DRENDO-1510 file (C-alpha; in Angstrom, 1 decimal, always signed):
<recs>
REC; n; res; u; v; w
REC; 1; MET; -33.1; -113.4; -146.6 .
REC; 2; GLU; -36.8; -114.1; -146.3 .
REC; 3; ARG; -38.0; -117.1; -144.3 .
REC; 4; LEU; -41.2; -119.1; -144.1 .
REC; 5; ILE; -43.4; -119.9; -141.2 .
REC; 6; ASP; -43.0; -123.5; -140.0 .
REC; 7; ARG; -46.5; -124.8; -140.6 .
REC; 8; GLN; -45.7; -128.4; -139.5 .
REC; 9; LYS; -44.6; -127.2; -136.0 .
REC; 10; ILE; -47.7; -125.0; -135.8 .
REC; 11; ARG; -50.0; -127.9; -136.4 .
REC; 12; SER; -48.5; -129.7; -133.4 .
REC; 13; LEU; -50.6; -127.4; -131.2 .
REC; 14; GLY; -53.7; -128.1; -133.2 .
REC; 15; GLY; -55.3; -130.2; -130.5 .
REC; 16; PHE; -56.0; -127.2; -128.2 .
REC; 17; GLU; -59.0; -124.9; -128.2 .
REC; 18; PHE; -58.7; -121.2; -127.5 .
REC; 19; LEU; -61.9; -120.1; -125.6 .
REC; 20; ALA; -62.8; -116.5; -124.8 .
REC; 21; LYS; -62.8; -115.8; -121.1 .
REC; 22; GLN; -65.5; -113.1; -121.5 .
REC; 23; ALA; -68.5; -112.8; -123.7 .
REC; 24; VAL; -67.9; -112.1; -127.4 .
REC; 25; GLU; -70.0; -110.9; -130.2 .
REC; 26; GLY; -70.4; -112.7; -133.5 .
REC; 27; PHE; -72.6; -113.7; -136.4 .
REC; 28; ILE; -72.3; -117.4; -136.6 .
REC; 29; THR; -72.6; -120.3; -134.1 .
REC; 30; GLY; -69.3; -121.1; -132.5 .
REC; 31; MET; -67.7; -122.0; -129.2 .
REC; 32; HIS; -67.8; -118.8; -127.2 .
REC; 33; LYS; -70.3; -117.2; -124.9 .
REC; 34; SER; -72.3; -114.3; -126.3 .
REC; 35; PRO; -73.3; -111.2; -124.4 .
REC; 36; PHE; -76.7; -111.6; -126.0 .
REC; 37; HIS; -79.5; -113.9; -124.8 .
REC; 38; GLY; -81.3; -116.2; -127.2 .
REC; 39; PHE; -83.2; -119.5; -127.1 .
REC; 40; SER; -80.4; -122.0; -127.7 .
REC; 41; VAL; -77.6; -124.0; -126.2 .
REC; 42; GLU; -77.3; -123.5; -122.4 .
REC; 43; PHE; -79.7; -122.2; -119.7 .
REC; 44; ALA; -78.7; -118.8; -118.3 .
REC; 45; ASP; -81.5; -117.3; -116.1 .
REC; 46; HIS; -85.2; -116.4; -116.0 .
REC; 47; ARG; -87.1; -113.2; -116.7 .
REC; 48; LEU; -90.8; -112.4; -116.2 .
REC; 49; TYR; -93.2; -113.4; -119.0 .
REC; 50; ASN; -94.6; -110.5; -121.0 .
REC; 51; LYS; -98.2; -110.8; -122.2 .
REC; 52; GLY; -98.4; -111.7; -125.8 .
REC; 53; GLU; -95.1; -113.6; -126.0 .
REC; 54; SER; -94.8; -117.1; -127.1 .
REC; 55; THR; -95.4; -119.6; -124.3 .
REC; 56; LYS; -92.8; -122.0; -125.8 .
REC; 57; HIS; -90.1; -121.2; -123.2 .
REC; 58; ILE; -92.2; -120.7; -120.1 .
REC; 59; ASP; -90.8; -122.6; -117.1 .
REC; 60; TRP; -93.9; -124.5; -116.0 .
REC; 61; LYS; -92.2; -126.1; -113.1 .
REC; 62; LEU; -91.3; -122.7; -111.7 .
REC; 63; TYR; -94.9; -121.5; -112.4 .
REC; 64; ALA; -96.1; -124.4; -110.3 .
REC; 65; ARG; -94.0; -123.3; -107.4 .
REC; 66; THR; -94.5; -119.5; -107.6 .
REC; 67; ASP; -97.7; -119.1; -109.5 .
REC; 68; LYS; -95.9; -116.6; -111.8 .
REC; 69; LEU; -94.9; -116.9; -115.4 .
REC; 70; PHE; -91.2; -116.9; -116.1 .
REC; 71; ILE; -89.3; -117.3; -119.5 .
REC; 72; LYS; -86.2; -119.3; -119.6 .
REC; 73; ARG; -83.2; -117.4; -121.1 .
REC; 74; TYR; -80.2; -119.1; -122.7 .
REC; 75; GLU; -76.7; -118.2; -123.5 .
REC; 76; GLU; -75.9; -118.3; -127.2 .
REC; 77; GLU; -72.5; -119.6; -128.3 .
REC; 78; THR; -70.9; -117.5; -131.0 .
REC; 79; ASN; -67.6; -117.0; -132.9 .
REC; 80; LEU; -64.6; -115.2; -131.5 .
REC; 81; ARG; -63.1; -112.2; -133.2 .
REC; 82; CYS; -59.3; -111.9; -132.6 .
REC; 83; GLN; -57.0; -109.1; -133.5 .
REC; 84; LEU; -53.4; -110.2; -133.7 .
REC; 85; VAL; -51.2; -107.1; -133.0 .
REC; 86; ILE; -47.5; -107.2; -133.7 .
REC; 87; ASP; -44.8; -104.7; -132.9 .
REC; 88; ALA; -42.8; -104.4; -136.1 .
REC; 89; SER; -40.3; -101.8; -134.9 .
REC; 90; SER; -36.6; -102.4; -135.4 .
REC; 91; SER; -35.9; -103.5; -131.8 .
REC; 92; MET; -38.1; -106.6; -132.6 .
REC; 93; TYR; -35.3; -107.8; -135.0 .
REC; 94; PHE; -33.0; -108.4; -132.1 .
REC; 95; PRO; -30.8; -110.5; -132.1 .
REC; 96; ASP; -30.1; -109.3; -135.7 .
REC; 97; LYS; -27.6; -112.0; -136.5 .
REC; 98; LEU; -29.8; -114.9; -135.7 .
REC; 99; ALA; -32.7; -116.5; -137.6 .
REC; 100; TRP; -34.6; -116.8; -134.3 .
REC; 101; ASN; -35.3; -113.2; -133.1 .
REC; 102; LYS; -38.3; -111.5; -131.4 .
REC; 103; ILE; -40.1; -110.8; -134.7 .
REC; 104; ASN; -39.7; -114.5; -135.7 .
REC; 105; PHE; -41.0; -115.6; -132.4 .
REC; 106; SER; -44.0; -113.3; -132.6 .
REC; 107; ALA; -44.9; -114.2; -136.2 .
REC; 108; HIS; -44.8; -117.9; -135.4 .
REC; 109; ALA; -46.9; -117.5; -132.2 .
REC; 110; ALA; -49.4; -115.3; -134.1 .
REC; 111; ALA; -49.6; -117.8; -136.9 .
REC; 112; THR; -50.2; -120.6; -134.4 .
REC; 113; LEU; -53.1; -118.7; -132.9 .
REC; 114; SER; -54.5; -117.9; -136.3 .
REC; 115; TYR; -54.4; -121.7; -137.1 .
REC; 116; LEU; -56.3; -122.5; -133.9 .
REC; 117; PHE; -58.9; -119.8; -134.6 .
REC; 118; ARG; -59.4; -121.1; -138.2 .
REC; 119; LYS; -60.1; -124.6; -136.8 .
REC; 120; GLN; -62.7; -123.1; -134.6 .
REC; 121; ARG; -64.3; -121.0; -137.4 .
REC; 122; ASP; -63.3; -117.8; -135.6 .
REC; 123; ALA; -62.4; -114.5; -137.2 .
REC; 124; VAL; -58.9; -113.1; -137.2 .
REC; 125; GLY; -57.6; -109.6; -137.9 .
REC; 126; LEU; -54.0; -108.5; -138.2 .
REC; 127; SER; -52.2; -105.3; -137.2 .
REC; 128; PHE; -48.6; -104.3; -137.5 .
REC; 129; PHE; -47.2; -101.1; -135.9 .
REC; 130; SER; -43.9; -99.3; -135.4 .
REC; 131; ASP; -44.0; -95.5; -135.2 .
REC; 132; LYS; -47.2; -95.7; -137.2 .
REC; 133; LEU; -49.9; -98.3; -137.9 .
REC; 134; GLU; -48.5; -100.1; -140.8 .
REC; 135; LEU; -51.3; -102.6; -141.4 .
REC; 136; HIS; -54.7; -103.1; -139.9 .
REC; 137; THR; -57.2; -105.6; -141.3 .
REC; 138; PRO; -60.6; -106.3; -139.9 .
REC; 139; ALA; -61.3; -109.8; -138.5 .
REC; 140; LYS; -62.6; -112.3; -141.0 .
REC; 141; SER; -63.1; -116.1; -140.8 .
REC; 142; ASN; -62.8; -117.2; -144.4 .
REC; 143; LEU; -60.0; -119.3; -145.6 .
REC; 144; ALA; -58.7; -116.7; -148.1 .
REC; 145; HIS; -58.3; -114.2; -145.2 .
REC; 146; HIS; -56.4; -116.7; -143.0 .
REC; 147; ARG; -54.0; -117.3; -146.0 .
REC; 148; PHE; -53.6; -113.6; -146.3 .
REC; 149; VAL; -52.7; -113.4; -142.6 .
REC; 150; TYR; -50.0; -116.1; -143.0 .
REC; 151; ALA; -48.6; -114.3; -146.1 .
REC; 152; GLU; -48.4; -111.0; -144.2 .
REC; 153; LEU; -46.7; -112.6; -141.2 .
REC; 154; GLU; -44.1; -114.2; -143.5 .
REC; 155; LYS; -43.3; -110.8; -145.0 .
REC; 156; MET; -42.0; -109.8; -141.6 .
REC; 157; LEU; -39.4; -112.6; -141.5 .
REC; 158; PHE; -36.5; -110.9; -143.2 .
REC; 159; ASP; -33.0; -109.9; -141.9 .
REC; 160; TYR; -32.6; -106.7; -140.0 .
REC; 161; ASP; -31.9; -103.8; -142.4 .
REC; 162; THR; -29.9; -100.9; -140.9 .
REC; 163; THR; -31.1; -98.6; -143.7 .
REC; 164; SER; -34.8; -98.9; -142.8 .
REC; 165; ILE; -34.8; -98.2; -139.0 .
REC; 166; LYS; -38.3; -98.0; -137.5 .
REC; 167; THR; -39.0; -96.6; -134.1 .
REC; 168; THR; -41.8; -97.6; -131.7 .
REC; 169; SER; -45.0; -95.8; -130.7 .
REC; 170; VAL; -46.9; -98.3; -128.6 .
REC; 171; SER; -49.5; -96.0; -127.1 .
REC; 172; SER; -50.7; -94.0; -130.2 .
REC; 173; ASN; -51.1; -97.2; -132.2 .
REC; 174; LEU; -52.9; -99.2; -129.5 .
REC; 175; HIS; -55.3; -96.2; -129.2 .
REC; 176; ALA; -55.8; -96.3; -133.0 .
REC; 177; ILE; -56.4; -100.1; -132.9 .
REC; 178; ALA; -58.9; -99.7; -130.1 .
REC; 179; GLU; -60.8; -97.1; -132.2 .
REC; 180; ASN; -60.8; -99.3; -135.3 .
REC; 181; ILE; -62.1; -102.6; -133.8 .
REC; 182; ALA; -65.9; -102.3; -134.1 .
REC; 183; ARG; -67.0; -105.3; -132.0 .
REC; 184; ARG; -65.7; -106.6; -128.7 .
REC; 185; SER; -62.8; -108.9; -129.5 .
REC; 186; LEU; -59.8; -110.7; -128.2 .
REC; 187; VAL; -56.7; -108.6; -128.7 .
REC; 188; CYS; -53.3; -110.4; -128.6 .
REC; 189; ILE; -50.4; -108.0; -128.5 .
REC; 190; PHE; -46.8; -109.2; -129.2 .
REC; 191; SER; -44.2; -106.5; -128.3 .
REC; 192; ASP; -41.0; -106.0; -126.3 .
REC; 193; MET; -42.6; -102.8; -125.0 .
REC; 194; LEU; -39.3; -101.0; -125.6 .
REC; 195; SER; -40.3; -97.4; -126.3 .
REC; 196; SER; -39.2; -93.9; -125.4 .
REC; 197; GLU; -42.8; -93.1; -124.5 .
REC; 198; ASN; -44.0; -92.3; -121.0 .
REC; 199; THR; -45.1; -95.7; -119.5 .
REC; 200; ASP; -48.3; -94.0; -118.2 .
REC; 201; ASP; -49.2; -93.4; -121.9 .
REC; 202; ILE; -48.8; -97.1; -122.7 .
REC; 203; PHE; -50.9; -98.1; -119.7 .
REC; 204; SER; -53.6; -95.6; -120.8 .
REC; 205; ALA; -53.7; -97.3; -124.2 .
REC; 206; LEU; -54.1; -100.7; -122.7 .
REC; 207; GLN; -56.8; -99.4; -120.5 .
REC; 208; HIS; -58.5; -97.9; -123.6 .
REC; 209; LEU; -58.7; -101.5; -125.1 .
REC; 210; ARG; -60.3; -102.8; -121.9 .
REC; 211; HIS; -62.7; -99.9; -121.7 .
REC; 212; ALA; -63.9; -100.8; -125.2 .
REC; 213; LYS; -64.8; -104.2; -123.7 .
REC; 214; HIS; -62.0; -106.1; -125.5 .
REC; 215; GLU; -60.2; -109.0; -123.8 .
REC; 216; VAL; -56.5; -108.3; -124.0 .
REC; 217; ILE; -53.4; -110.5; -123.8 .
REC; 218; VAL; -50.0; -109.0; -123.7 .
REC; 219; PHE; -47.2; -111.3; -124.9 .
REC; 220; HIS; -44.1; -109.5; -123.6 .
REC; 221; VAL; -41.4; -110.7; -126.0 .
REC; 222; ARG; -37.8; -110.5; -125.0 .
REC; 223; ASP; -34.4; -112.3; -125.3 .
REC; 224; LYS; -33.9; -112.8; -121.6 .
REC; 225; GLU; -30.4; -114.0; -122.0 .
REC; 226; LYS; -29.1; -110.9; -123.7 .
REC; 227; GLU; -31.7; -108.2; -123.0 .
REC; 228; VAL; -32.2; -108.9; -119.3 .
REC; 229; ASN; -29.3; -110.8; -118.0 .
REC; 230; LEU; -26.7; -109.2; -120.2 .
REC; 231; ASP; -25.1; -112.6; -120.7 .
REC; 232; PHE; -22.0; -111.5; -122.7 .
REC; 233; ASP; -18.3; -112.4; -122.4 .
REC; 234; ASN; -16.2; -110.3; -120.0 .
REC; 235; ARG; -14.9; -107.8; -122.5 .
REC; 236; PRO; -15.9; -104.4; -124.0 .
REC; 237; TYR; -18.6; -104.3; -126.6 .
REC; 238; THR; -20.1; -101.6; -128.8 .
REC; 239; PHE; -23.8; -101.6; -128.3 .
REC; 240; VAL; -26.0; -99.9; -131.0 .
REC; 241; ASP; -29.6; -98.8; -130.5 .
REC; 242; MET; -31.5; -100.5; -133.3 .
REC; 243; GLU; -34.1; -97.8; -133.4 .
REC; 244; SER; -31.9; -94.6; -133.1 .
REC; 245; GLY; -28.5; -95.8; -134.3 .
REC; 246; GLU; -26.8; -94.4; -131.2 .
REC; 247; SER; -23.9; -96.4; -129.9 .
REC; 248; ILE; -22.0; -96.8; -126.6 .
REC; 249; LYS; -18.9; -98.8; -125.8 .
REC; 250; LEU; -18.8; -100.6; -122.4 .
REC; 251; ASN; -18.2; -103.8; -120.6 .
REC; 252; PRO; -21.6; -105.3; -119.9 .
REC; 253; ASN; -20.4; -107.3; -116.8 .
REC; 254; GLN; -19.8; -104.0; -115.0 .
REC; 255; TYR; -23.5; -103.0; -115.3 .
REC; 256; LYS; -25.1; -106.4; -115.3 .
REC; 257; ASP; -26.7; -106.3; -111.9 .
REC; 258; GLN; -27.9; -102.7; -112.1 .
REC; 259; TYR; -29.3; -103.3; -115.6 .
REC; 260; LYS; -31.1; -106.5; -114.7 .
REC; 261; GLU; -32.7; -104.7; -111.7 .
REC; 262; MET; -34.0; -101.9; -114.0 .
REC; 263; ALA; -35.3; -104.4; -116.5 .
REC; 264; ASP; -37.1; -106.4; -113.9 .
REC; 265; LEU; -38.7; -103.3; -112.3 .
REC; 266; LYS; -40.0; -102.2; -115.7 .
REC; 267; LYS; -41.5; -105.7; -116.3 .
REC; 268; LYS; -43.1; -105.8; -112.8 .
REC; 269; ALA; -44.7; -102.4; -113.4 .
REC; 270; LEU; -46.2; -103.6; -116.7 .
REC; 271; LYS; -47.3; -106.9; -115.2 .
REC; 272; LEU; -48.9; -105.1; -112.2 .
REC; 273; LYS; -50.9; -102.7; -114.5 .
REC; 274; CYS; -52.0; -105.6; -116.6 .
REC; 275; GLY; -53.3; -107.3; -113.5 .
REC; 276; GLN; -55.2; -104.2; -112.4 .
REC; 277; TYR; -56.8; -103.9; -115.9 .
REC; 278; MET; -57.6; -107.7; -115.9 .
REC; 279; ILE; -55.2; -108.2; -118.9 .
REC; 280; ASP; -53.4; -111.5; -119.3 .
REC; 281; PHE; -49.6; -110.9; -119.2 .
REC; 282; VAL; -47.4; -113.6; -120.7 .
REC; 283; ASP; -43.7; -113.4; -120.2 .
REC; 284; CYS; -42.1; -114.7; -123.4 .
REC; 285; ASP; -38.4; -115.5; -123.5 .
REC; 286; ILE; -37.6; -116.3; -127.2 .
REC; 287; ASN; -35.0; -118.8; -126.1 .
REC; 288; ALA; -37.8; -121.0; -124.6 .
REC; 289; GLY; -39.5; -121.3; -128.0 .
REC; 290; TYR; -42.9; -120.0; -129.1 .
REC; 291; ASP; -44.4; -123.5; -129.0 .
REC; 292; ASN; -43.4; -124.1; -125.4 .
REC; 293; ILE; -44.6; -120.7; -124.3 .
REC; 294; LEU; -48.0; -121.1; -126.1 .
REC; 295; LEU; -48.4; -124.7; -124.8 .
REC; 296; GLN; -48.0; -123.6; -121.2 .
REC; 297; TYR; -50.4; -120.7; -121.7 .
REC; 298; LEU; -53.1; -122.7; -123.4 .
REC; 299; ILE; -53.0; -125.3; -120.7 .
REC; 300; LYS; -53.2; -122.6; -118.0 .
REC; 301; ARG; -56.0; -120.8; -119.9 .
REC; 302; GLN; -58.2; -124.0; -120.3 .
REC; 303; LYS; -58.1; -124.4; -116.5 .
REC; 304; MET; -59.3; -120.8; -116.0 .
REC; 305; VAL; -62.1; -120.6; -118.6 .
</recs>
């Protein structure tokens, strides 16, 4: 069963602005700081006047105090480029019997960000990955491309299919995305980070994005009730790995404390590395609702920018 993105709910967050924390590159005038200096908008600093230059931007007051010629430099404002990156592996379709699962949460959250960026005339690109990079579009700001992004996000909203199992390769795909984004951008990653890979490889891929001067936000998407707290009835269950098909029968209550401790340790390690790399880490419990998670993050972000 295919589903549609709830556009009316998305518009409820339309009053917020999403500003880049670091300088961004772009071609049109927008809301974000540029790494390049021009002669517009907001004063940044001074530099020595070079003979032959226009005298239009000489700071004459500073000349009166120092007897030296200085040029005023200004920060340009520019448009943001955002790459929305979504883990489309089979584990993201948990819980598979409910309409509201991790992929549904991620698609709606990404669509909300796309809507905010469109209002700001910012450019948006979209990437899906599982064991391979399934889709990667360059960031564009035109209306037709934003509609394309919505359409591609809605294609992900189908019921879990056991005949088309897709595993996860976080590190190799994040490396590929880092190589394919030409300009410094904001990269928003939606993933449960459930992968058989070495965690150091995943951390290396995140570091690659930061080394390429991208601002990165990791939205760690989980069903906290079932995937962390193992909140099930006190009876045996058969648990099936959605990405390998392997199964095990056990009573989850016998392993609840041990499992929760392991899950928390893994999250803490990821959060710690994100902090070291200056990456925003957003803990997303799908039961809280994407709108509430984004609302809290946007409010927090506006205070920090």
